[in-house]
C-alpha atoms as a printed R data frame, in Angstrom:
    type eleno elety resid chain resno       x        y       z
1   ATOM     1    CA   MET     A     1  -6.141 -146.102 -13.250
2   ATOM     2    CA   ALA     A     2  -8.587 -147.405 -15.785
3   ATOM     3    CA   THR     A     3 -12.417 -147.394 -14.979
4   ATOM     4    CA   ILE     A     4 -14.993 -150.047 -16.189
5   ATOM     5    CA   VAL     A     5 -18.074 -148.525 -17.195
6   ATOM     6    CA   ASN     A     6 -21.252 -150.241 -17.964
7   ATOM     7    CA   PRO     A     7 -20.826 -154.186 -17.645
8   ATOM     8    CA   THR     A     8 -23.159 -156.500 -19.041
9   ATOM     9    CA   LEU     A     9 -23.877 -159.897 -18.690
10  ATOM    10    CA   THR     A    10 -25.708 -162.156 -20.994
11  ATOM    11    CA   VAL     A    11 -26.197 -166.026 -21.069
12  ATOM    12    CA   GLU     A    12 -27.924 -167.574 -24.097
13  ATOM    13    CA   ASP     A    13 -28.518 -171.280 -24.376
14  ATOM    14    CA   PHE     A    14 -25.992 -172.988 -26.479
15  ATOM    15    CA   SER     A    15 -26.756 -176.850 -26.669
16  ATOM    16    CA   THR     A    16 -28.585 -178.964 -24.335
17  ATOM    17    CA   ASP     A    17 -25.835 -178.983 -21.726
18  ATOM    18    CA   THR     A    18 -24.070 -175.272 -22.044
19  ATOM    19    CA   VAL     A    19 -24.952 -171.945 -22.109
20  ATOM    20    CA   LYS     A    20 -22.717 -169.408 -24.103
21  ATOM    21    CA   VAL     A    21 -22.096 -166.267 -21.355
22  ATOM    22    CA   THR     A    22 -21.284 -162.647 -22.653
23  ATOM    23    CA   ILE     A    23 -19.666 -160.467 -20.562
24  ATOM    24    CA   LYS     A    24 -18.832 -156.943 -22.364
25  ATOM    25    CA   TYR     A    25 -17.638 -153.787 -20.919
26  ATOM    26    CA   THR     A    26 -15.744 -150.254 -21.965
27  ATOM    27    CA   LEU     A    27 -12.583 -149.322 -20.615
28  ATOM    28    CA   PHE     A    28 -11.505 -145.502 -20.157
29  ATOM    29    CA   GLN     A    29  -8.386 -145.893 -19.682
30  ATOM    30    CA   HIS     A    30  -6.269 -142.822 -17.850
31  ATOM    31    CA   PRO     A    31  -4.098 -140.973 -20.093
32  ATOM    32    CA   LEU     A    32  -1.324 -141.244 -18.092
33  ATOM    33    CA   GLU     A    33  -1.781 -144.549 -18.342
34  ATOM    34    CA   TYR     A    34  -2.159 -144.661 -21.762
35  ATOM    35    CA   TRP     A    35   1.193 -142.694 -22.630
36  ATOM    36    CA   ALA     A    36   3.302 -145.374 -20.260
37  ATOM    37    CA   ARG     A    37   1.649 -148.094 -22.379
38  ATOM    38    CA   THR     A    38   0.293 -149.333 -19.266
39  ATOM    39    CA   VAL     A    39  -0.578 -153.412 -19.047
40  ATOM    40    CA   TYR     A    40  -3.736 -155.293 -17.408
41  ATOM    41    CA   ARG     A    41  -4.513 -158.684 -16.465
42  ATOM    42    CA   GLU     A    42  -8.350 -158.951 -16.401
43  ATOM    43    CA   GLU     A    43 -10.520 -161.690 -14.571
44  ATOM    44    CA   ILE     A    44 -13.379 -162.468 -14.505
45  ATOM    45    CA   CYS     A    45 -16.007 -164.677 -12.874
46  ATOM    46    CA   LEU     A    46 -19.010 -165.851 -12.724
47  ATOM    47    CA   ILE     A    47 -20.903 -165.585  -9.503
48  ATOM    48    CA   GLY     A    48 -23.718 -167.544  -7.971
49  ATOM    49    CA   ASP     A    49 -25.553 -164.773  -6.280
50  ATOM    50    CA   ASP     A    50 -27.392 -165.719  -3.142
51  ATOM    51    CA   ALA     A    51 -27.509 -162.139  -1.865
52  ATOM    52    CA   PRO     A    52 -31.341 -160.848  -0.414
53  ATOM    53    CA   HIS     A    53 -31.222 -158.119  -2.112
54  ATOM    54    CA   ASN     A    54 -29.197 -157.604  -5.893
55  ATOM    55    CA   PRO     A    55 -26.822 -156.319  -6.813
56  ATOM    56    CA   ALA     A    56 -25.058 -156.815  -3.829
57  ATOM    57    CA   PRO     A    57 -20.939 -156.824  -3.259
58  ATOM    58    CA   PRO     A    58 -19.917 -160.443  -3.386
59  ATOM    59    CA   ASP     A    59 -20.749 -162.107  -0.016
60  ATOM    60    CA   PHE     A    60 -18.533 -165.430  -0.518
61  ATOM    61    CA   SER     A    61 -19.961 -167.232   2.911
62  ATOM    62    CA   SER     A    62 -23.096 -167.635   0.901
63  ATOM    63    CA   ASP     A    63 -22.265 -166.883  -2.638
64  ATOM    64    CA   ILE     A    64 -20.070 -169.234  -4.715
65  ATOM    65    CA   ILE     A    65 -17.919 -169.026  -7.852
66  ATOM    66    CA   VAL     A    66 -19.604 -170.888 -10.792
67  ATOM    67    CA   HIS     A    67 -16.882 -170.493 -13.254
68  ATOM    68    CA   VAL     A    68 -13.474 -168.547 -14.084
69  ATOM    69    CA   PHE     A    69 -12.714 -167.340 -17.427
70  ATOM    70    CA   PRO     A    70  -9.327 -167.578 -18.210
71  ATOM    71    CA   TYR     A    71  -6.766 -164.819 -17.707
72  ATOM    72    CA   TYR     A    72  -6.379 -162.090 -20.381
73  ATOM    73    CA   THR     A    73  -3.691 -159.684 -20.858
74  ATOM    74    CA   VAL     A    74  -5.248 -156.189 -21.733
75  ATOM    75    CA   VAL     A    75  -3.512 -153.777 -24.072
76  ATOM    76    CA   ASN     A    76  -5.184 -150.634 -25.588
77  ATOM    77    CA   PRO     A    77  -5.709 -151.950 -29.265
78  ATOM    78    CA   TYR     A    78  -5.547 -148.136 -30.605
79  ATOM    79    CA   MET     A    79  -1.970 -148.080 -28.727
80  ATOM    80    CA   ASP     A    80   0.012 -146.880 -31.676
81  ATOM    81    CA   ARG     A    81  -2.411 -144.753 -33.748
82  ATOM    82    CA   PHE     A    82  -1.805 -141.171 -33.834
83  ATOM    83    CA   PRO     A    83  -3.530 -138.860 -33.745
84  ATOM    84    CA   PRO     A    84  -5.284 -138.256 -31.626
85  ATOM    85    CA   PRO     A    85  -5.083 -140.934 -28.751
86  ATOM    86    CA   ILE     A    86  -7.804 -142.973 -27.906
87  ATOM    87    CA   PHE     A    87  -8.761 -143.785 -24.234
88  ATOM    88    CA   VAL     A    88 -11.611 -145.380 -24.224
89  ATOM    89    CA   PHE     A    89 -12.237 -149.224 -25.704
90  ATOM    90    CA   ASP     A    90 -14.883 -152.083 -25.506
91  ATOM    91    CA   ARG     A    91 -13.724 -155.407 -24.399
92  ATOM    92    CA   VAL     A    92 -16.198 -158.463 -25.023
93  ATOM    93    CA   ARG     A    93 -15.417 -162.058 -23.498
94  ATOM    94    CA   VAL     A    94 -17.515 -165.181 -25.029
95  ATOM    95    CA   ARG     A    95 -17.131 -168.639 -22.644
96  ATOM    96    CA   ILE     A    96 -19.414 -171.659 -23.237
97  ATOM    97    CA   VAL     A    97 -20.376 -173.034 -20.107
98  ATOM    98    CA   ALA     A    98 -22.063 -176.567 -18.827
99  ATOM    99    CA   LYS     A    99 -25.332 -175.388 -17.159
100 ATOM   100    CA   ALA     A   100 -24.946 -177.787 -14.378
101 ATOM   101    CA   ALA     A   101 -22.292 -175.129 -13.403
102 ATOM   102    CA   MET     A   102 -24.525 -172.525 -13.581
103 ATOM   103    CA   ASN     A   103 -27.183 -174.505 -11.574
104 ATOM   104    CA   GLU     A   104 -25.802 -172.585  -8.339
105 ATOM   105    CA   ASP     A   105 -29.240 -173.114  -6.697
106 ATOM   106    CA   PRO     A   106 -29.907 -177.436  -6.906
107 ATOM   107    CA   GLY     A   107 -32.861 -178.766  -5.631
108 ATOM   108    CA   PHE     A   108 -36.743 -177.800  -6.040
109 ATOM   109    CA   THR     A   109 -39.096 -175.397  -4.744
110 ATOM   110    CA   ASN     A   110 -42.102 -176.565  -2.455
111 ATOM   111    CA   LEU     A   111 -44.255 -176.831  -5.478
112 ATOM   112    CA   GLY     A   112 -41.542 -178.790  -6.946
113 ATOM   113    CA   LEU     A   113 -40.310 -176.269  -9.636
114 ATOM   114    CA   PRO     A   114 -36.712 -176.319 -10.026
115 ATOM   115    CA   LYS     A   115 -34.615 -173.534  -7.998
116 ATOM   116    CA   PRO     A   116 -34.123 -170.478 -10.176
117 ATOM   117    CA   ASP     A   117 -30.117 -169.364 -10.372
118 ATOM   118    CA   GLU     A   118 -28.946 -165.645 -10.003
119 ATOM   119    CA   VAL     A   119 -25.421 -165.390 -11.313
120 ATOM   120    CA   PHE     A   120 -23.414 -162.372 -12.168
121 ATOM   121    CA   GLY     A   121 -19.826 -161.525 -13.310
122 ATOM   122    CA   LEU     A   122 -16.867 -159.805 -11.503
123 ATOM   123    CA   ILE     A   123 -14.044 -158.275 -13.367
124 ATOM   124    CA   LEU     A   124 -11.167 -157.442 -11.770
125 ATOM   125    CA   LEU     A   125  -8.252 -155.265 -13.809
126 ATOM   126    CA   ARG     A   126  -4.753 -155.422 -11.969
127 ATOM   127    CA   THR     A   127  -1.563 -153.400 -13.503
128 ATOM   128    CA   VAL     A   128   0.723 -155.987 -14.227
129 ATOM   129    CA   ALA     A   129   3.217 -153.690 -16.275
130 ATOM   130    CA   ASN     A   130   4.334 -150.233 -17.309
131 ATOM   131    CA   PRO     A   131   2.669 -148.632 -13.993
132 ATOM   132    CA   VAL     A   132   2.202 -144.769 -13.719
133 ATOM   133    CA   GLU     A   133   4.318 -144.037 -10.704
134 ATOM   134    CA   TRP     A   134   3.486 -140.405  -9.905
135 ATOM   135    CA   PRO     A   135   1.274 -138.893  -9.497
136 ATOM   136    CA   PRO     A   136   0.703 -142.440  -7.348
137 ATOM   137    CA   ILE     A   137  -2.619 -144.164  -9.452
138 ATOM   138    CA   PRO     A   138  -4.402 -147.309  -7.824
139 ATOM   139    CA   LYS     A   139  -3.219 -150.317  -9.526
140 ATOM   140    CA   GLU     A   140  -6.780 -152.620  -9.739
141 ATOM   141    CA   THR     A   141  -9.985 -151.577 -10.269
142 ATOM   142    CA   SER     A   142 -13.594 -153.662 -10.317
143 ATOM   143    CA   ALA     A   143 -16.641 -153.320 -11.404
144 ATOM   144    CA   GLN     A   144 -19.785 -155.977 -11.074
145 ATOM   145    CA   THR     A   145 -22.410 -156.680 -13.745
146 ATOM   146    CA   ASN     A   146 -25.628 -157.151 -13.904
147 ATOM   147    CA   THR     A   147 -27.589 -160.262 -12.245
148 ATOM   148    CA   VAL     A   148 -29.122 -162.755 -14.505
149 ATOM   149    CA   HIS     A   149 -31.875 -164.885 -13.480
150 ATOM   150    CA   GLY     A   150 -32.585 -168.675 -15.015
151 ATOM   151    CA   ILE     A   151 -33.497 -171.963 -14.521
152 ATOM   152    CA   TRP     A   152 -29.950 -173.961 -16.026
153 ATOM   153    CA   GLY     A   153 -30.178 -177.231 -14.292
C-alpha cells in the first residue's frame, strides 16, 4: 500500500469567523500499485484532541470530529509520464472552516480566559480501483498530522 509521509497541518486566520486549514503530505506509491494504476479514496478529518499526551491516536470517547473534508479520488498525477516512472507525489488540501467549529473546547479557564483548542488531522487512504492482488498489499493506510494549538472560539 502507498505510504503517507510528513503529514502536516497548518491553521491560519482567514476572516473574523473562519480559518484556512491546510493539510499537506507526501505519498509514496508502491511500484506495483503504480503499474496497476491503483486509485485511492482520500478521507481527511480534523479532530479536536483531548488526549493528555500529544500526539495520541484518536480516542473517540473524548476526541471530537471538528470538520470532515469532502472525499477525494487520488490518482498518481505522473501516471502517464515515461521514462522513468515516478512513485512519489505531494498532496495538498485546503478548506475554509468556521472558527466556531474549531472551538472544540468551549468555555473559560479559572482565570477567565478562553480555553485553548487542540486540533490534528487524520488522513486515510483506501484502495477503490485497480488493487494489486498478488502479492497481497494492504488496501488502506492512515497517518496523523501534528497537533495545532489555538483559540478559535
